[in-house]
N, C-alpha and C positions, 0 to 999 in steps of 0.2 A: 522384584513386579514394577515398584515404585520408579525407578530408573525408566522403563520402558515406556510407563506412562508419559513421563516429563519429555523422554527423547520424541515421541510421539506428537506431543502438543509442539515442541519445538521445529519439528518437519510442517506441520500444519501451518504454524505460522509463516515459518518461511517460504513456502508454496503460496501461502495468500498474500505473502507481501510482495512475491514476484510477479503474480497476475494481477493486483492491484496497480503497480508499477506500471505493467504493459498497458493496463486499461485505462490508466492515467494520461500516458502518452497519445493512445489512440483517441481519447476524448480531446486530447488540447489540440492535436493535429485537425481532428474535424470541427471543432469550435472554430479554428481559424479559417478553414475551407468554406464554411457555412457563412461565416459573418463576412466575407467578400461578396457573396451573391445574394444572401438573404439575412440580412443583420437581425431582424427582429420576428422572424419566423418561429413556427413551435418548434421545430428541428433545432435551432439554435438555443432554445429555451431546456428542450430534451437533453441534449449534449453538455449544456452547462450545468445541470442538475446532476446528470451521472458524474460529472467531474468533481464536481463539488462534495457528494456523497463518497465516491471513491477516496478523495483526498482526506476525506475525515476518518474513514474505515482503515487508510492507510498509517495516518497518524495513531490511532488506535493499536493497529496490528505491530507498529514499530515499538511502542511503547511495552507490549507483551514480549516482543523479542528480545528488548533489553533485560526486562525482567526474568524470562527463561533463559537467558545468556549472561546472567550478571556474575557468576563465578569464573566463567571463561574472561568475561572481558576485565574483571578487576585482577584477575592474575598476569594478565596481558600489560596492563597498565603498571603494575606492581614491579615487573619486570623491566622494563623502560627504565 
């Protein structure tokens, strides 16, 4: 039962990383588009906040991803 819980956590973290990465790209594009037309608008601040929050959560999820996959990563580097 313990392996399925860990596998479930790994899957959740992997999906979260993918979705956060997509949202980071979207928010970066939106910041660039809005910056051309309305540099100091509310929309620019909102997209910047979304980008910063997603970047922070992405970093935390990346750390969890490394922790949950440490054994696999360790064996990969030991074999090389």
